[in-house]
C-alpha positions as CSV (number, residue, x, y, z in Angstrom):
1,X,58.5,-57.8,67.5
2,X,61.3,-58.1,64.4
3,X,64.0,-60.2,65.6
4,X,60.9,-62.1,66.7
5,X,59.6,-62.9,63.5
6,X,63.6,-63.4,62.8
7,X,63.4,-66.6,65.0
8,X,60.0,-67.6,63.7
9,X,60.4,-68.0,59.8
10,X,64.4,-69.3,60.6
11,X,62.6,-72.2,62.9
12,X,59.9,-72.8,60.1
13,X,62.6,-73.1,57.7
14,X,64.8,-75.8,60.0
15,X,61.6,-77.8,60.7
16,X,60.9,-77.4,57.2
17,X,64.6,-78.8,56.1
18,X,64.5,-82.1,58.5
19,X,61.1,-82.8,57.3
20,X,61.2,-82.4,53.7
21,X,65.2,-84.1,53.1
22,X,65.5,-86.8,50.8
23,X,66.0,-90.2,51.9
24,X,68.6,-92.4,51.5
25,X,67.6,-96.2,51.7
26,X,68.8,-99.7,49.8
27,X,66.3,-103.1,49.6
28,X,67.5,-105.5,47.7
29,X,70.5,-104.6,46.5
30,X,68.6,-101.5,45.0
31,X,69.0,-97.8,45.5
32,X,66.7,-95.4,46.1
33,X,65.9,-92.0,47.3
34,X,62.3,-90.4,48.6
35,X,60.5,-88.2,46.8
36,X,59.3,-85.2,49.3
37,X,56.5,-85.4,50.5
38,X,55.1,-87.9,48.6
39,X,55.3,-91.9,50.2
40,X,57.2,-92.5,47.0
41,X,60.9,-93.1,45.4
42,X,63.4,-92.9,42.7
43,X,66.0,-95.8,41.7
44,X,69.4,-94.1,42.3
45,X,73.4,-94.6,41.8
46,X,74.8,-97.9,42.6
47,X,77.2,-100.4,40.8
48,X,74.3,-103.3,39.8
49,X,74.5,-106.2,37.4
50,X,73.2,-108.9,36.4
51,X,69.4,-109.4,35.9
52,X,68.0,-106.7,38.1
53,X,64.0,-107.1,38.7
54,X,62.8,-103.1,40.1
55,X,59.5,-104.0,42.7
56,X,56.2,-101.5,41.7
57,X,56.2,-101.2,46.1
58,X,59.6,-101.0,48.0
59,X,58.8,-101.9,52.5
60,X,61.7,-99.9,53.8
61,X,61.8,-99.3,58.2
62,X,58.1,-100.4,58.3
63,X,56.5,-97.9,55.5
64,X,55.3,-98.9,51.6
65,X,57.1,-96.0,49.2
66,X,55.7,-97.0,45.6
67,X,58.4,-96.9,42.8
68,X,58.3,-94.0,40.1
69,X,61.5,-93.1,38.7
70,X,64.6,-93.8,37.6
71,X,67.4,-91.0,38.6
72,X,69.5,-89.5,36.8
73,X,72.8,-92.0,36.4
74,X,71.6,-94.6,37.8
75,X,72.6,-97.1,36.5
76,X,74.9,-95.6,34.1
77,X,78.3,-97.7,33.8
78,X,77.0,-100.7,34.4
79,X,79.1,-102.7,32.6
80,X,78.4,-105.9,34.8
81,X,74.2,-105.3,33.6
82,X,71.9,-107.5,31.8
83,X,68.9,-107.3,32.2
84,X,66.4,-105.1,33.5
85,X,62.5,-105.4,34.2
86,X,60.9,-101.6,35.7
87,X,57.2,-102.2,36.9
88,X,54.2,-100.9,36.0
89,X,53.7,-96.9,37.5
90,X,57.4,-96.3,37.2
91,X,56.7,-93.0,34.9
92,X,60.5,-91.3,34.4
93,X,63.2,-92.9,32.9
94,X,66.5,-89.7,33.8
95,X,68.8,-88.2,32.1
96,X,71.8,-91.4,31.1
97,X,70.1,-93.3,33.1
98,X,71.5,-96.6,31.8
99,X,74.5,-94.7,29.4
100,X,76.6,-97.7,28.8
101,X,75.6,-100.0,30.0
102,X,77.8,-102.6,27.7
103,X,75.7,-105.7,28.6
104,X,72.3,-104.8,28.7
105,X,70.7,-106.4,25.6
106,X,67.0,-107.0,28.0
107,X,64.8,-103.8,28.8
108,X,61.8,-104.3,29.9
109,X,59.5,-100.4,29.9
110,X,56.3,-99.7,31.9
111,X,53.1,-98.6,29.9
112,X,53.2,-95.9,32.3
113,X,56.5,-94.5,30.7
114,X,55.6,-90.5,30.3
115,X,59.9,-89.4,29.9
116,X,63.0,-90.6,28.8
117,X,65.5,-88.2,29.4
118,X,69.2,-87.6,27.8
119,X,71.3,-90.2,26.6
120,X,69.7,-92.4,28.4
121,X,70.1,-95.4,26.6
122,X,73.3,-94.3,24.5
123,X,76.1,-96.6,24.1
124,X,74.3,-99.6,25.1
125,X,76.0,-101.9,22.3
126,X,73.7,-104.8,22.7
127,X,69.9,-103.7,23.4
128,X,67.9,-105.4,21.0
129,X,64.6,-104.4,21.2
130,X,62.7,-101.6,22.6
131,X,59.2,-102.3,22.0
132,X,57.2,-100.1,25.0
133,X,57.6,-96.3,25.3
134,X,54.9,-95.8,26.8
135,X,53.4,-92.2,27.0
136,X,55.9,-90.4,26.4
137,X,55.4,-87.0,23.9
138,X,59.5,-86.4,23.5
139,X,62.6,-88.4,22.6
140,X,65.0,-86.1,23.6
141,X,68.7,-86.1,22.8
142,X,70.4,-88.9,22.5
143,X,68.4,-91.4,23.4
144,X,69.6,-94.6,22.0
145,X,73.0,-92.9,20.6
146,X,75.3,-95.7,19.2
147,X,72.9,-98.6,19.7
148,X,74.5,-100.7,17.1
149,X,72.4,-104.0,17.9
150,X,68.8,-101.6,18.2
151,X,66.6,-103.7,15.4
152,X,63.7,-103.1,16.8
153,X,61.7,-100.1,17.7
154,X,57.6,-99.0,18.5
155,X,57.2,-95.6,18.2
156,X,54.1,-94.6,20.7
157,X,51.0,-92.2,18.8
158,X,51.6,-89.8,22.1
159,X,55.4,-89.2,20.2
160,X,55.6,-85.7,19.7
161,X,59.3,-84.8,18.5
162,X,62.2,-86.7,18.1
163,X,65.3,-85.0,19.0
164,X,69.2,-85.3,18.1
165,X,71.0,-88.3,18.2
166,X,68.0,-90.2,18.9
167,X,69.3,-93.3,17.1
168,X,72.7,-92.0,15.6
169,X,74.5,-95.0,15.0
170,X,72.1,-97.8,15.5
171,X,73.1,-99.7,12.3
172,X,70.7,-102.9,12.7
173,X,67.5,-101.0,13.1
174,X,65.6,-102.1,9.4
175,X,61.7,-100.2,9.8
176,X,60.9,-96.7,10.9
177,X,56.7,-95.5,11.3
178,X,57.1,-91.6,12.8
179,X,53.7,-90.9,14.2
180,X,51.4,-89.0,12.5
181,X,51.8,-86.1,16.3
182,X,55.1,-86.0,15.0
183,X,56.3,-82.6,14.2
184,X,60.5,-81.9,14.2
185,X,62.4,-84.7,14.2
186,X,66.3,-83.6,14.7
187,X,69.6,-82.8,13.7
188,X,71.9,-86.9,12.5
189,X,68.2,-88.1,14.8
190,X,68.8,-91.4,11.8
191,X,71.8,-90.9,10.8
192,X,74.4,-94.5,10.6
193,X,70.6,-96.1,10.9
194,X,72.9,-98.0,8.0
195,X,70.0,-101.4,7.3
196,X,67.4,-98.8,7.7
197,X,65.4,-99.3,4.7
198,X,61.4,-99.3,5.7
199,X,61.3,-95.6,6.4
200,X,57.1,-93.5,7.0
201,X,57.3,-90.0,8.2
202,X,54.3,-88.6,9.6
203,X,52.1,-86.0,8.0
204,X,52.9,-83.2,10.3
205,X,56.1,-83.2,10.4
206,X,58.0,-79.8,9.4
207,X,60.7,-79.5,10.0
208,X,64.3,-81.8,10.2
209,X,67.4,-81.0,11.2
210,X,70.9,-81.3,9.6
211,X,72.1,-84.7,8.9
212,X,69.6,-86.7,10.3
213,X,68.8,-89.5,7.6
214,X,72.5,-89.0,6.5
215,X,74.5,-92.7,5.9
216,X,70.9,-94.4,6.3
217,X,72.7,-97.2,3.5
218,X,69.9,-98.9,3.2
219,X,67.3,-96.9,2.2
220,X,65.9,-97.2,-0.6
221,X,62.8,-94.8,-1.3
222,X,61.4,-92.3,1.2
223,X,57.6,-89.9,0.5
224,X,58.5,-86.9,2.2
225,X,55.4,-84.7,4.1
226,X,53.9,-81.5,2.7
227,X,54.7,-79.0,5.5
228,X,58.6,-79.5,5.3
229,X,60.1,-76.4,3.0
230,X,63.3,-77.3,3.6
231,X,65.7,-79.5,3.0
232,X,68.4,-78.9,5.4
233,X,72.4,-79.3,4.9
234,X,73.6,-83.2,4.5
235,X,69.2,-84.3,5.0
236,X,70.7,-87.0,2.8
237,X,73.6,-87.7,2.4
238,X,75.6,-91.2,1.9
239,X,72.3,-92.5,1.4
240,X,73.5,-94.6,-1.7
241,X,70.5,-96.8,-1.8
242,X,68.2,-94.1,-2.4
243,X,66.5,-94.6,-6.0
244,X,63.3,-92.0,-5.5
245,X,62.4,-89.3,-2.9
246,X,59.2,-86.9,-3.8
247,X,59.4,-83.7,-2.4
248,X,56.7,-81.9,-1.4
249,X,54.8,-79.4,-3.2
250,X,55.7,-76.7,0.0
251,X,59.0,-77.1,-0.2
252,X,61.7,-73.7,-1.0
253,X,65.2,-75.0,0.4
254,X,67.3,-77.5,-0.9
255,X,70.7,-76.7,1.4
256,X,73.9,-77.9,1.1
257,X,75.5,-81.4,0.4
258,X,71.6,-82.6,1.2
259,X,71.7,-85.2,-1.8
260,X,75.2,-85.5,-1.8
261,X,77.3,-89.5,-2.9
262,X,73.1,-90.8,-3.8
263,X,74.5,-92.9,-5.6
264,X,71.7,-95.1,-7.0
265,X,69.1,-91.4,-7.5
266,X,68.6,-91.5,-10.5
267,X,66.1,-89.1,-11.5
268,X,64.8,-85.6,-9.7
269,X,61.8,-83.1,-9.5
270,X,62.7,-79.8,-7.8
271,X,58.4,-78.0,-6.4
272,X,57.9,-75.1,-8.3
273,X,57.9,-73.0,-5.2
274,X,61.9,-74.4,-4.5
275,X,63.9,-70.9,-5.3
276,X,66.9,-71.6,-3.1
277,X,69.7,-74.7,-3.8
278,X,72.8,-75.6,-2.0
279,X,76.3,-76.3,-2.4
280,X,77.0,-79.3,-3.7
281,X,74.0,-80.7,-3.3
282,X,73.5,-83.3,-5.7
283,X,77.4,-84.1,-6.4
284,X,79.2,-87.5,-6.8
285,X,75.2,-88.0,-7.6
286,X,76.9,-91.2,-10.2
287,X,73.3,-92.4,-11.6
288,X,71.5,-89.0,-11.0
289,X,70.7,-88.4,-15.4
290,X,68.2,-86.1,-14.8
291,X,66.7,-82.9,-13.1
292,X,63.5,-81.2,-13.4
293,X,62.1,-78.5,-12.5
294,X,57.8,-78.2,-12.0
295,X,56.1,-75.6,-14.5
296,X,56.1,-72.0,-12.5
297,X,59.2,-72.5,-10.9
298,X,59.7,-67.8,-10.4
299,X,63.6,-69.0,-10.3
300,X,64.2,-72.5,-12.4
301,X,64.0,-74.6,-15.1
302,X,65.6,-77.3,-16.9
303,X,65.6,-77.8,-20.6
304,X,67.5,-82.0,-21.8
305,X,67.4,-82.4,-17.5
306,X,70.0,-79.7,-17.3
307,X,69.2,-77.8,-14.5
308,X,68.4,-74.1,-15.9
309,X,67.7,-70.5,-12.9
310,X,67.1,-66.5,-14.2
311,X,65.4,-66.6,-17.3
312,X,67.6,-69.9,-19.0
313,X,70.4,-67.5,-18.9
314,X,72.8,-69.1,-16.5
315,X,73.5,-72.9,-16.7
316,X,72.9,-74.2,-12.6
317,X,74.0,-77.9,-13.0
318,X,74.4,-81.0,-15.2
319,X,72.9,-84.6,-13.8
320,X,76.1,-86.4,-13.0
321,X,74.5,-89.3,-14.5
322,X,74.1,-87.9,-17.8
323,X,75.6,-89.9,-20.4
324,X,74.5,-88.6,-23.8
325,X,76.0,-86.3,-25.6
326,X,75.9,-82.5,-23.6
327,X,74.1,-79.5,-26.1
328,X,74.6,-76.3,-24.2
329,X,70.6,-74.4,-24.9
330,X,70.6,-71.4,-26.8
331,X,69.6,-69.2,-23.9
332,X,72.8,-69.7,-22.0
333,X,75.3,-67.3,-21.6
334,X,76.8,-68.3,-18.0
335,X,78.1,-71.7,-16.3
336,X,77.7,-71.5,-12.6
337,X,80.9,-72.5,-10.8
338,X,81.0,-77.1,-10.5
339,X,78.1,-77.3,-12.8
340,X,79.3,-80.0,-14.9
341,X,82.0,-80.6,-11.9
342,X,81.6,-84.8,-11.8
343,X,80.4,-85.5,-15.2
344,X,82.1,-88.3,-16.4
345,X,79.9,-90.1,-18.4
346,X,79.9,-87.0,-20.9
347,X,81.9,-87.3,-24.1
348,X,81.2,-84.3,-25.7
349,X,80.2,-80.8,-25.1
350,X,79.0,-78.2,-27.2
351,X,78.8,-74.7,-26.0
352,X,77.4,-73.0,-28.0
353,X,78.5,-69.1,-29.2
354,X,76.6,-67.1,-26.2
355,X,78.5,-68.5,-23.2
356,X,80.5,-65.6,-21.8
357,X,81.2,-66.9,-18.8
358,X,82.4,-70.1,-17.1
359,X,83.3,-70.5,-13.7
360,X,85.5,-72.0,-11.1
361,X,85.8,-76.4,-12.0
362,X,83.1,-75.7,-14.3
363,X,84.6,-78.6,-15.8
364,X,85.7,-80.4,-12.8
365,X,86.2,-84.1,-13.5
366,X,85.3,-84.6,-16.5
367,X,86.7,-87.8,-17.1
368,X,85.7,-88.0,-20.8
369,X,85.7,-85.8,-22.5
370,X,88.5,-85.1,-25.4
371,X,88.2,-82.5,-26.7
372,X,87.3,-78.8,-26.1
373,X,86.6,-75.6,-28.3
374,X,85.8,-72.9,-26.2
375,X,83.1,-69.7,-27.5
376,X,84.5,-66.7,-29.3
377,X,83.3,-63.9,-27.2
378,X,83.8,-66.2,-23.9
379,X,84.9,-63.2,-20.9
380,X,86.1,-65.5,-18.2
381,X,86.8,-68.9,-18.0
382,X,87.8,-69.4,-13.4
383,X,90.5,-71.9,-11.6
384,X,90.4,-75.4,-12.5
385,X,87.5,-75.1,-15.1
386,X,88.7,-77.9,-16.9
387,X,91.1,-79.8,-13.5
388,X,91.5,-83.3,-13.5
389,X,90.1,-83.9,-17.2
390,X,92.0,-87.1,-17.6
391,X,91.3,-87.6,-21.3
392,X,91.1,-84.2,-22.0
393,X,93.7,-84.1,-25.8
394,X,93.5,-80.2,-27.1
395,X,91.5,-77.0,-26.1
396,X,90.9,-74.1,-28.4
397,X,89.9,-70.8,-28.0
398,X,88.0,-70.0,-30.3
399,X,89.1,-66.4,-31.1
400,X,86.6,-63.2,-32.1
401,X,89.4,-61.2,-33.9
402,X,89.5,-64.3,-36.5
403,X,87.4,-65.4,-39.2
404,X,89.4,-68.1,-40.8
405,X,87.5,-71.9,-41.5
406,X,90.2,-73.1,-39.8
407,X,90.0,-72.9,-35.3
408,X,94.2,-72.7,-35.1
409,X,94.9,-70.2,-37.6
410,X,94.6,-66.5,-38.4
411,X,96.3,-64.5,-40.4
412,X,98.2,-62.0,-39.1
413,X,96.7,-58.8,-40.8
414,X,93.7,-59.5,-39.4
415,X,95.4,-59.3,-36.2
416,X,95.8,-56.0,-36.5
417,X,94.9,-53.4,-34.2
418,X,92.6,-55.9,-31.9
419,X,92.9,-55.2,-28.0
420,X,89.5,-55.6,-26.6
421,X,89.7,-56.1,-23.1
422,X,86.0,-57.2,-22.9
423,X,86.9,-61.0,-24.5
424,X,89.1,-63.4,-21.8
425,X,91.9,-61.7,-20.8
426,X,93.5,-64.2,-18.9
427,X,94.0,-68.5,-17.9
428,X,93.8,-68.8,-14.5
429,X,95.3,-71.3,-12.2
430,X,95.3,-74.6,-12.6
431,X,93.1,-73.9,-15.4
432,X,93.8,-77.4,-16.7
433,X,96.0,-79.1,-13.8
434,X,95.7,-83.0,-13.9
435,X,95.2,-83.0,-17.8
436,X,97.7,-85.9,-18.4
437,X,97.0,-86.8,-22.1
438,X,95.9,-82.2,-22.9
439,X,98.2,-82.3,-26.1
440,X,97.8,-79.6,-28.0
441,X,95.8,-75.8,-26.8
442,X,95.4,-72.7,-29.5
443,X,95.5,-69.2,-26.8
444,X,92.9,-66.4,-27.9
445,X,94.7,-62.8,-29.3
446,X,93.2,-61.2,-25.8
447,X,94.8,-63.2,-23.3
448,X,97.4,-60.9,-21.6
449,X,98.6,-63.0,-18.9
450,X,98.4,-67.0,-18.3
451,X,98.2,-67.4,-14.3
452,X,102.0,-69.8,-12.5
453,X,100.5,-73.7,-12.8
454,X,97.7,-73.5,-15.4
455,X,98.7,-76.4,-17.1
456,X,99.6,-78.4,-14.6
457,X,101.0,-81.6,-14.2
458,X,100.3,-81.9,-18.4
459,X,103.0,-84.0,-19.0
460,X,101.7,-84.9,-22.9
461,X,101.4,-80.8,-23.5
462,X,102.9,-80.3,-26.5
463,X,102.4,-77.7,-28.8
464,X,100.5,-74.0,-27.7
465,X,99.5,-71.7,-30.9
466,X,99.6,-68.8,-29.5
467,X,97.8,-65.8,-31.3
468,X,98.9,-62.2,-28.5
469,X,100.6,-60.2,-30.6
470,X,102.6,-58.7,-27.0
471,X,103.0,-62.5,-25.1
472,X,101.3,-63.3,-22.4
473,X,103.1,-62.7,-19.1
474,X,104.1,-65.7,-17.5
475,X,106.1,-67.9,-15.1
476,X,106.1,-70.9,-16.2
477,X,103.1,-73.1,-17.9
478,X,103.8,-76.6,-16.7
479,X,106.0,-78.0,-14.0
480,X,106.2,-81.7,-15.5
481,X,110.0,-82.6,-16.9
482,X,108.7,-82.3,-20.3
483,X,107.5,-78.8,-20.9
484,X,110.7,-77.8,-21.8
485,X,110.3,-79.6,-25.0
486,X,106.7,-78.2,-25.7
487,X,106.3,-76.0,-29.0
488,X,104.5,-72.7,-29.5
489,X,103.7,-71.4,-32.6
490,X,103.3,-67.7,-32.7
491,X,102.3,-65.0,-35.2
492,X,103.8,-63.8,-38.3
493,X,106.9,-61.3,-37.2
494,X,106.5,-61.8,-33.7
495,X,108.8,-64.7,-32.7
496,X,111.7,-62.7,-32.0
497,X,109.6,-60.9,-29.5
498,X,108.3,-64.6,-27.2
499,X,112.3,-65.5,-27.7
500,X,113.2,-62.5,-25.9
501,X,110.3,-62.2,-23.4
502,X,110.6,-64.0,-19.7
503,X,109.2,-67.4,-19.1
504,X,108.6,-67.9,-23.2
505,X,112.6,-67.8,-23.5
506,X,113.3,-71.5,-22.6
507,X,110.3,-72.6,-25.2
508,X,111.2,-73.7,-28.8
509,X,109.7,-70.9,-30.6
510,X,108.3,-70.8,-34.0
511,X,106.1,-68.7,-36.0
512,X,103.1,-69.3,-38.0
513,X,103.1,-68.3,-41.6
514,X,100.9,-69.6,-43.5
515,X,97.3,-72.3,-43.2
516,X,99.8,-74.4,-45.3
517,X,102.9,-74.1,-43.2
518,X,100.3,-75.7,-40.4
519,X,98.7,-77.8,-41.8
520,X,101.8,-79.2,-42.6
521,X,103.0,-79.0,-39.6
522,X,100.6,-80.7,-38.1
523,X,100.9,-83.8,-40.5
524,X,104.5,-84.4,-39.9
525,X,103.1,-84.3,-35.8
526,X,100.4,-86.9,-36.8
527,X,103.2,-89.0,-38.5
528,X,105.3,-88.9,-36.0
529,X,102.8,-89.7,-33.6
530,X,101.8,-93.1,-35.7
531,X,105.3,-94.3,-35.8
532,X,105.7,-93.6,-32.6
533,X,102.6,-95.7,-31.8
534,X,103.4,-98.0,-34.1
535,X,106.6,-98.6,-32.5
536,X,105.5,-99.0,-29.2
537,X,103.0,-101.9,-30.7
538,X,106.0,-103.5,-32.1
539,X,107.6,-103.8,-28.7
540,X,104.6,-104.7,-27.2
541,X,104.7,-107.8,-30.6
542,X,108.3,-108.6,-29.4
543,X,107.7,-108.9,-25.7
544,X,104.2,-110.9,-26.1
545,X,106.0,-112.7,-28.5
546,X,109.0,-113.6,-25.7
547,X,106.4,-114.4,-22.7
548,X,105.2,-116.2,-24.8
549,X,108.4,-118.3,-25.8
550,X,109.4,-118.4,-21.7
551,X,105.8,-119.9,-21.4
552,X,106.5,-122.9,-23.7
553,X,110.6,-123.5,-22.4
554,X,108.6,-123.6,-19.7
555,X,105.3,-125.9,-20.5
556,X,108.0,-128.3,-22.3
557,X,110.3,-128.0,-18.9
558,X,107.0,-129.1,-17.0
559,X,106.3,-132.0,-18.9
560,X,109.6,-133.4,-18.8
561,X,110.3,-133.1,-15.2
562,X,107.1,-135.1,-15.1
563,X,108.4,-137.8,-17.5
564,X,111.3,-138.4,-15.7
565,X,109.1,-138.4,-12.5
566,X,107.6,-141.4,-13.9
567,X,109.4,-143.6,-15.3
568,X,111.1,-143.1,-11.2
569,X,107.8,-144.6,-10.0
570,X,107.2,-147.3,-12.7
571,X,111.1,-148.2,-11.5
572,X,110.3,-148.1,-7.8
573,X,107.5,-150.6,-9.1
574,X,109.1,-152.7,-10.5
575,X,111.3,-153.6,-7.6
576,X,108.9,-153.4,-5.0
577,X,107.8,-156.7,-6.7
578,X,111.2,-158.3,-7.8
579,X,111.6,-158.2,-3.5
């Protein structure tokens, strides 16, 4: 009996397979495949070209079939396809259905469409508009990826989600209205929409993907809906025309590089609930002058446009567009890493006396700073702290053991016995690297070591005032050839130690005996600089004089040549008249 039942079961399965198997056929150069148990068909893959009109009903072997959909990859890479009309009744377009159709410029979609697959129209560079997306609820990943000429898109009210890279690199789109039913927008969804200038985001959007509006270089204003709690990584990166952003009251986190290179953004207000800021969130915002914080924020606050944290003890960020002088608030004891990085317009800086820690690259790229005085209580100075401060000429580390009014001078007696480990003990790698105009540095008595290349490419460095009684350890101060001409001025009775110390013995060592001697030394240097500048000016003047004489000679030569040419022309005319 069991064998009989098995045979019956196998027979039924075979019959089911035979009668349910899809039938493939072709009519009028369009390939179809039947849908099991239905009198419907899907358009399937073949080589298509020219202008295609898909019928709503197709007849094959006397039987009518309703066209219900476009199968996955049906028109993939049909490079000769120019246009296509899809009839009413079609409800689905499969994955990669029209992907890579390089000539496709016109497509008519029916209002009956309910779903469109991934990459459906990806890499269709000549597709110009989509005005009917039917009743779809989701735009899946890369639907219109790299459709460079797509300029007009109307999103249906039924839409609920926008996937990753849906409009990636659609550089001709100028306007997008995201419906209110949409709750999520995927990563890179509108990235590279360089002509997008008008963007309205539906009020129910609560989730945004990484870089979803990055490289929208024409976008000027944006209001973010109320339910968004996080701005993900690089969401507005390279939106170079963006001048205004309204952040939602519920926002809690701003991701890494969120506003990187938003060069037109001038002000930004952080809501009261923001408690997390990612690295480089506001970097290279060249016009940003003010970062303000709403009252009641438990982590951040702002003073004079500066962003502070931890009750005002930590300076987190100075906006790069700040043009006036910067006075660090008295509450600040820590300058965060990269806090002033790229503040190229900042000409004057007052750190006060409470700052104890300066983080890595804190002032990197502050190319307008000319002098810096570091507080006497400084305990830590990070790597590349003043990297590429191109106009910086002098740096003074105020010495906690000094009571002299002159920042360059301290008597030997005042320093005896000063060996506290509390204060700055080391100058880190590349601290002043590429400060090409840096001429003098005052190193405090607490410094025990100078890391190699702390003064890398400081080609103008001439003087180092070192107050340490014991020579700090180092290998080389600068890699520049001119570094061997550096004069190291040390405390009284310590010259022999420095001349014998490894590294220091390659430089000229001078002892500072009195404050009067220092002033005389400085006056001598100033006079030498003035003489050098006068010599340079005289050289430039002589060069200009030579250039003027050369121009005058050329002018006379040209005038003489013009006269001769005119005379030849007159003689030629007279000969012609005689003839």
